[in-house]
C-alpha positions in Angstrom: -15.8 33.8 -2.6 -16.4 31.2 0.1 -14.6 28.6 -2.0 -11.5 30.8 -2.2 -11.5 31.3 1.5 -11.9 27.6 2.0 -8.7 26.9 0.0 -6.8 29.5 2.0 -7.8 27.7 5.2 -6.9 24.2 3.9 -3.2 24.4 4.3 -3.5 25.8 7.9 -5.3 22.6 8.9 -8.4 24.5 9.8 -10.8 23.1 7.2 -11.5 19.9 5.3 -13.3 19.4 2.1 -16.5 17.3 2.0 -18.1 16.1 -1.2 -21.5 14.5 -1.6 -21.5 10.8 -2.0 -21.8 9.1 -5.4 -24.8 7.0 -5.8 -24.9 3.6 -7.5 -26.0 5.3 -10.7 -23.2 7.8 -10.6 -25.4 10.7 -9.6 -24.4 12.8 -6.7 -26.9 12.7 -3.8 -28.2 16.0 -2.4 -27.5 16.8 1.2 -30.6 16.9 3.3 -31.8 20.4 3.8 -29.3 21.8 1.3 -30.3 24.7 -1.0 -31.2 23.7 -4.5 -31.5 25.4 -7.8 -29.5 25.7 -11.0 -27.2 28.5 -9.7 -26.0 26.5 -6.7 -25.7 23.3 -8.8 -23.5 25.0 -11.4 -21.4 26.7 -8.8 -20.8 23.4 -6.9 -20.0 21.5 -10.1 -17.4 24.2 -11.1 -15.8 24.0 -7.6 -15.7 20.2 -7.8 -14.2 20.2 -11.3 -11.5 22.7 -10.2 -10.5 20.7 -7.2 -10.6 17.2 -8.6 -9.8 17.7 -12.3 -8.8 14.5 -14.1 -8.6 12.5 -10.9 -12.4 12.7 -10.6 -12.7 10.1 -13.3 -12.0 7.5 -10.7 -14.8 8.5 -8.5 -18.0 7.4 -10.2 -19.7 4.4 -8.7 -20.5 1.1 -10.5 -23.5 1.1 -12.9 -26.9 0.3 -11.4 -28.6 -3.1 -12.0 -31.2 -3.0 -14.7 -34.8 -2.4 -13.6 -37.6 -4.8 -14.1 -38.9 -2.7 -16.9 -35.8 -3.3 -18.9 -35.4 -7.0 -18.1 -35.4 -9.3 -21.1 -38.8 -10.9 -22.0 -39.2 -14.7 -21.7 -37.6 -16.5 -24.7 -40.0 -17.6 -27.4 -39.8 -21.0 -29.1 -37.5 -20.4 -32.1 -38.9 -21.1 -35.6 -37.0 -22.8 -38.3 -36.5 -19.4 -40.0 -35.0 -17.7 -37.0 -32.8 -20.6 -36.0 -31.0 -20.5 -39.3 -30.4 -16.8 -39.1 -27.0 -15.4 -37.9 -26.7 -14.3 -34.3 -27.7 -10.7 -33.6 -25.1 -8.0 -32.9 -24.4 -7.5 -29.2 -26.5 -5.0 -27.4 -25.3 -1.5 -26.5 -25.0 -2.6 -22.8 -22.9 -5.6 -23.8 -20.6 -3.5 -25.9 -20.0 -0.9 -23.2 -19.5 -3.4 -20.3 -16.0 -3.2 -18.7 -13.4 -5.8 -19.5 -13.0 -8.8 -17.3 -10.7 -7.7 -14.5 -8.2 -8.9 -13.6 -7.2 -10.7 -16.8 -3.6 -11.4 -15.9 -1.2 -10.9 -13.0 -0.9 -7.4 -11.4 2.3 -5.5 -10.8 2.6 -3.3 -7.7 5.4 -0.8 -8.2 7.0 0.6 -5.1 9.7 3.3 -4.7 11.2 1.5 -1.8 14.1 -0.9 -1.5 13.5 -4.5 -0.6 13.7 -5.3 3.1 12.4 -2.0 4.6 9.1 -1.3 6.4 7.3 0.2 3.3 8.4 -2.9 1.3 7.1 -5.2 4.0 3.7 -3.4 3.8 3.7 -3.7 0.0 4.3 -7.4 0.2 1.5 -7.8 2.8 -0.9 -6.0 0.4 0.3 -8.1 -2.5 -0.3 -11.3 -0.6 -3.8 -10.3 0.4 -4.7 -8.9 -3.1 -3.5 -12.2 -4.7 -5.9 -14.2 -2.5 -8.9 -11.8 -3.2 -8.4 -11.2 -6.9 -7.4 -14.7 -7.8 -4.3 -13.7 -9.8 -0.7 -13.1 -8.7 0.2 -9.6 -7.5 4.0 -9.1 -7.9 6.0 -6.4 -6.0 8.3 -4.4 -8.3 10.9 -2.5 -6.3 12.1 0.7 -8.0 13.9 2.7 -5.3 16.0 5.1 -7.4 15.6 8.8 -7.9 13.7 9.5 -4.7 10.7 7.5 -6.0 10.5 9.3 -9.4 11.5 6.2 -11.3 8.6 4.2 -9.8 6.1 7.0 -10.4 7.3 7.3 -14.1 6.9 3.6 -14.7 3.2 3.6 -13.6 2.4 7.0 -15.2 3.4 5.6 -18.6 1.8 2.1 -18.0 -1.4 0.9 -19.7 -4.6 2.2 -18.1 -6.1 -1.3 -17.6 -5.6 -1.6 -13.9 -2.8 -4.2 -14.0 0.0 -1.8 -13.0 -0.4 0.0 -9.7 1.8 2.3 -7.6 2.2 2.2 -3.9 3.6 5.6 -2.8 3.6 7.9 0.1 2.8 11.6 0.6 6.3 12.7 -0.3 5.2 12.5 -3.9 3.2 15.7 -3.3 6.3 17.4 -2.1 8.7 16.5 -4.9 7.1 18.7 -7.5 8.2 21.7 -5.4 11.8 20.4 -5.1 12.7 19.1 -8.5 11.4 18.7 -12.0 9.3 15.6 -12.4 8.5 13.6 -15.6 4.9 13.4 -14.6 2.1 15.4 -12.9 0.6 13.7 -9.8 -2.9 15.0 -10.5 -2.9 14.6 -14.3 -1.1 11.3 -14.7 -2.5 9.2 -11.9 -5.9 7.9 -10.8 -6.2 7.8 -7.0 -7.5 4.4 -5.8 -7.2 4.4 -2.0 -4.9 5.3 0.9 -4.2 2.2 3.0 -2.3 3.6 6.0 -1.8 6.8 7.9 1.8 7.6 9.0 1.4 9.9 12.0 4.2 12.3 12.8 4.6 13.3 16.4 6.5 16.3 17.8 8.9 14.7 20.2 11.2 16.4 22.7 13.8 15.3 25.2 11.9 14.6 28.4 14.5 16.3 30.5 13.2 19.6 29.3 10.6 21.2 31.5 8.2 21.6 28.6 4.7 20.1 28.3 3.0 21.7 25.3 4.0 22.7 21.7 3.4 26.4 22.6 5.8 26.1 25.6 8.4 24.5 23.3 8.2 27.3 20.7 8.3 30.0 23.3 11.5 28.5 24.8 13.1 28.1 21.3 12.3 31.7 20.4 13.7 33.0 23.7 17.0 31.1 23.3 17.4 29.6 19.9 21.0 28.7 20.3 20.2 26.3 23.2 17.9 24.1 21.1 18.2 22.0 18.0 15.7 20.2 15.8 16.5 16.9 14.1 15.4 15.1 11.0 16.1 11.7 9.5 15.9 12.5 5.8 15.8 15.6 3.7 12.7 16.4 1.7 10.3 14.3 3.9 7.2 15.6 5.7 9.1 15.2 9.0 11.9 17.4 7.6 9.6 20.1 6.3 7.6 20.3 9.5 10.9 20.7 11.5 11.9 23.6 9.3 8.4 25.1 9.3 8.2 25.0 13.1 11.3 27.2 13.6 10.8 29.4 10.6 11.4 33.1 11.1 13.3 32.8 14.4 16.1 35.3 14.5 19.6 33.8 14.4 18.0 30.5 13.5 17.8 27.1 15.2 20.3 24.4 14.3 18.7 21.7 12.1 20.6 18.4 12.4 20.2 15.6 9.8 20.8 12.1 11.2 21.3 8.9 9.2 17.9 7.4 9.7 15.3 7.6 12.5 17.2 5.1 14.7 20.2 7.4 14.7 18.0 10.4 15.2 16.5 8.9 18.4 20.0 8.0 19.7 21.1 11.6 19.2 18.0 12.8 21.2 18.7 10.3 24.0 22.3 11.6 24.2 21.0 15.2 24.5 22.5 16.5 21.2 19.1 17.1 19.6 16.2 18.5 21.7 13.2 17.9 19.4 12.1 16.2 16.2 9.1 15.1 14.2 9.2 11.2 14.4 7.2 8.1 13.6 5.6 6.6 16.7 7.4 3.2 16.3 10.8 4.8 16.5 10.1 6.5 19.9 7.3 4.5 21.6 9.7 2.5 23.9 11.5 5.6 25.0 8.2 7.4 25.6 7.0 4.6 27.9 10.4 4.7 29.7 10.0 8.5 30.2 13.1 9.6 28.4 11.2 11.2 25.4 7.9 13.1 25.5 5.2 13.5 22.8 3.9 17.0 22.6 1.5 16.8 19.6 0.8 15.1 16.3 0.5 16.5 12.8 -2.7 15.9 10.8 -6.4 16.7 11.1 -7.2 14.1 13.8 -5.5 12.5 16.8 -3.7 9.2 16.2 -5.1 6.0 17.6 -1.5 5.1 18.5 -1.5 7.8 21.2 -5.1 9.1 21.5 -4.2 11.2 24.5 -1.8 13.4 22.5 -3.5 16.4 20.9 -3.1 17.5 17.3 -0.8 20.5 16.8 -3.9 22.4 15.6 -5.6 21.7 18.9 -2.5 23.1 20.6 -2.8 26.4 18.7 -0.3 25.7 15.9 -1.5 26.3 12.3 -0.2 24.7 9.1 0.2 21.0 10.2 -3.0 19.6 8.8 -1.3 17.4 6.1 -0.8 13.9 7.7 1.6 11.6 5.9 0.0 8.5 4.2 0.7 5.4 2.2 -1.6 4.9 -0.8 -2.3 3.1 -4.1 -2.6 4.8 -7.4 -3.3 3.7 -11.0 -2.4 5.3 -14.3 -4.6 8.1 -15.5 -7.8 7.1 -17.3 -8.1 3.7 -15.6 -11.7 2.7 -16.0 -14.0 3.7 -13.2 -15.3 0.1 -12.6 -11.8 -1.2 -12.2 -10.8 1.6 -9.8 -14.0 0.9 -7.8 -13.2 -2.8 -7.6 -9.6 -2.2 -6.5 -10.8 0.3 -3.8 -13.3 -2.2 -2.5 -10.8 -5.0 -2.3 -8.2 -2.8 -0.6 -10.9 -1.7 1.9 -11.5 -5.4 2.7 -7.7 -6.0 3.1 -7.3 -3.0 5.5 -10.2 -4.2 7.6 -8.5 -7.6 8.3 -7.2 -7.8 11.9 -3.8 -9.2 11.0 -3.1 -6.4 8.6 -4.1 -3.7 11.2 -1.7 -5.3 13.7 1.2 -5.4 11.2 0.6 -1.7 10.4 0.5 -0.6 14.0 3.6 -2.6 14.9 5.6 -0.3 12.6 3.9 3.0 13.6 1.2 3.1 11.0 -2.6 3.0 11.3 -5.1 1.4 8.9 -6.9 3.9 6.8 -10.1 3.0 5.1 -10.5 5.2 2.1 -12.3 5.8 -1.2 -11.1 7.1 -4.6 -13.1 10.3 -4.0 -11.6 11.0 -0.6 -8.1 10.2 -1.9 -8.4 12.6 -4.8 -9.6 15.4 -2.5 -6.7 14.8 -0.2 -4.2 14.9 -3.0 -5.6 18.3 -4.2 -5.7 19.9 -0.8 -2.5 18.5 0.6 -0.6 19.5 -2.5 -1.5 23.1 -1.7 -0.5 22.7 1.9 3.0 21.2 1.1 3.8 23.8 -1.5 2.9 26.6 1.0 5.1 25.0 3.7 8.0 24.6 1.2 7.9 28.3 0.4 7.6 29.4 4.0 10.1 26.9 5.4 12.7 27.7 2.7 12.6 24.3 1.0 14.5 21.1 2.0 18.3 21.1 2.3 20.6 18.2 1.5 21.9 16.2 4.4 
């Protein structure tokens, strides 16, 4: 089936999923020129349900405004009899209208300690959301258990939109590493990704290597002469490092440093020849010519270094999942609330000062929708689990 072949290509970074937009009434618009008919409609709906599952509840648009035909007629002058009668029951539309949101302060739960870069981004978002929503948005740091504690708090919270989770794409990797008290697809409603976290393949500039293919050829020819570094086990950077040198006879040394700053210093000293790194950690040394960018993971080039090709462009498959930072709500959060939050987050990300703050720490603003986020979670979960199996899984530092 074409759908099965598409899934097989997703993790290789060779394909992306596209879904028709949702109209204001919640109906999916037909693509111009697309084939029609009940058979195709049923097939596409089955594929969509299989891919999005429970997360698709967040994807419907806001209800359309009432048409002129359903507008209320001009009020008549009340008679004495009608004025004394009790008020009529609320209409069906009034009973089904969403609750007033927000009704109280919001809590943004983050799996990061206070003081770090992700925490700073969380506090920037909280400040902007407070101004736009008109209620305080409080940051709740829950850094224990590799982010599992924060995820569990939000998964078990009320589905009224007042408790949110700011997490990164590592949450898609964890399920293949350790048992979790929640399921990322079943227990959360995607709201929006707010930032891309591009990972670059970086090498010691003293090496006479200019492309990812040249680097891999050199490593395969003499694996003992090269080493690959990582700053933290279980992260996308770590898995990509393992995945890059998988299957090489005799292996390539994998060195774990205590953080990206220490990793960069090891590279400058010549003790590590390559790594997957955040742009902010290496940009100064790239400008000075001591480190070199060979490629970037993800489906598109990064605006931080637009001249650097993607690894897929360079002939390497399997690096299509680009790390991100995103906001999720508990499962079954009402669609109208999810849509409002996504709209407000989009407004925040578009603000110039927010974009500058993100870029200063090696991130790029990412304008997103609940639908696109849900699709990304489904497809990238497949990609990371395949990489985990082929790379042999993360090791402890």
